[in-house]
C-alpha positions in Angstrom: 4.3 -16.1 14.4 4.7 -18.8 11.8 2.1 -20.1 9.4 1.8 -23.9 9.1 2.9 -25.2 5.7 -0.4 -26.7 4.9 -2.2 -23.4 5.4 0.2 -21.4 3.3 0.4 -17.6 2.8 -2.2 -16.0 0.8 -1.1 -14.2 -2.3 -4.6 -13.7 -3.4 -4.9 -10.8 -5.8 -8.5 -9.8 -4.9 -7.5 -9.6 -1.2 -4.6 -7.2 -2.1 -6.8 -5.2 -4.4 -9.6 -4.8 -1.8 -7.1 -3.8 0.9 -5.6 -1.1 -1.4 -8.9 0.3 -2.6 -10.4 0.2 0.9 -7.5 2.2 2.2 -7.7 4.7 -0.7 -11.5 5.1 -0.4 -11.3 5.6 3.4 -8.6 8.3 2.9 -10.8 10.0 0.3 -13.9 9.7 2.4 -12.3 11.0 5.6 -10.4 13.8 4.0 -13.4 14.8 1.9 -15.7 14.9 5.0 -13.1 16.9 6.9 -12.7 19.3 4.0 -16.4 19.9 3.1 -18.3 18.5 6.1 -21.7 16.9 5.7 -23.5 20.0 4.2 -20.7 21.9 2.5 -20.2 22.7 -1.1 -17.9 20.7 -3.3 -14.2 21.5 -3.1 -11.1 20.4 -4.8 -9.1 17.6 -3.0 -5.9 16.4 -4.7 -6.9 16.6 -8.4 -10.6 15.9 -8.1 -13.9 17.6 -7.0 -15.1 16.2 -3.6 -18.6 16.8 -2.2 -20.3 15.4 1.0 -22.3 12.7 -0.8 -19.4 11.2 -2.7 -17.2 11.5 0.4 -19.7 9.5 2.4 -20.0 6.9 -0.3 -16.2 6.6 -0.6 -15.9 6.2 3.2 -18.7 3.5 3.2 -16.9 1.6 0.4 -13.6 1.8 2.3 -15.1 0.6 5.5 -17.0 -2.3 4.0 -13.9 -3.2 1.9 -11.7 -3.3 4.9 -14.1 -5.7 6.6 -14.4 -7.8 3.5 -10.6 -8.1 2.9 -10.1 -10.5 5.8 -10.5 -13.6 3.7 -9.8 -14.3 0.0 -13.4 -15.5 -0.5 -14.9 -12.3 0.9 -12.5 -10.1 -0.9 -13.3 -11.7 -4.2 -17.1 -11.3 -3.5 -16.6 -7.7 -2.6 -14.5 -7.1 -5.8 -17.1 -8.8 -7.9 -19.8 -6.6 -6.5 -18.1 -3.2 -6.1 -16.1 -3.2 -9.4 -19.2 -3.2 -11.7 -20.8 -0.5 -9.5 -17.7 1.6 -9.7 -17.7 1.2 -13.5 -21.3 2.3 -13.7 -20.6 5.2 -11.3 -17.7 6.3 -13.6 -19.7 6.0 -16.8 -22.6 8.0 -15.3 -20.1 10.6 -14.1 -18.6 10.9 -17.6 -22.0 11.0 -19.3 -23.6 13.7 -17.2 -22.8 17.2 -16.4 -23.6 17.0 -12.7 -27.3 17.3 -13.1 -28.0 14.0 -11.3 -26.7 15.4 -8.0 -23.6 15.2 -5.9 -22.9 11.5 -6.3 -22.4 11.9 -10.1 -20.6 15.2 -10.2 -19.6 15.0 -13.8 -15.9 15.6 -12.8 -13.9 13.6 -15.4 -11.1 13.0 -12.9 -13.4 11.3 -10.4 -15.2 9.4 -13.1 -11.9 8.2 -14.6 -10.7 7.1 -11.1 -13.9 5.1 -10.6 -13.6 3.5 -14.1 -10.0 2.5 -13.6 -10.5 1.1 -10.1 -13.6 -0.8 -11.3 -11.8 -2.2 -14.4 -8.8 -3.3 -12.3 -11.2 -4.8 -9.8 -12.9 -6.9 -12.5 -9.5 -8.2 -13.6 -8.4 -8.9 -10.0 -11.6 -10.8 -9.2 -11.1 -12.9 -12.3 -7.6 -14.1 -11.4 -7.5 -17.6 -9.7 -6.2 -17.8 -6.2 -2.7 -19.0 -5.4 -1.1 -20.1 -2.2 2.6 -20.2 -1.2 3.6 -23.2 0.8 0.4 -25.1 0.3 0.7 -28.7 -0.8 -1.0 -29.7 -4.1 
């Protein structure tokens, strides 16, 4: 299927960013829920501590992100909303010892992951859109 020259192919960075983090968070959410269930205790997955609440949040972020990645405008809006929230989630995770509950476990690896993904998202949402094959 070819794309008309006037439409062009999207090389929109926010769309790519949202697709990647949506896939990553869906994987984390599904694997986390399969590992700990909905009422289980936190366990280690890959290099981080996973619990039911954060797994559910990761899955929700992934599912919403997958739906929002369909157009560059929606992807940019999603990145502009979710990135600051991930930065806040990461900072709260670094600043606490897990006393706020499962969603802010105090695990530095998870907090660092949220911070990095959030900071990259802010940068990706700030980049102007480009199109290949589009005229002027």
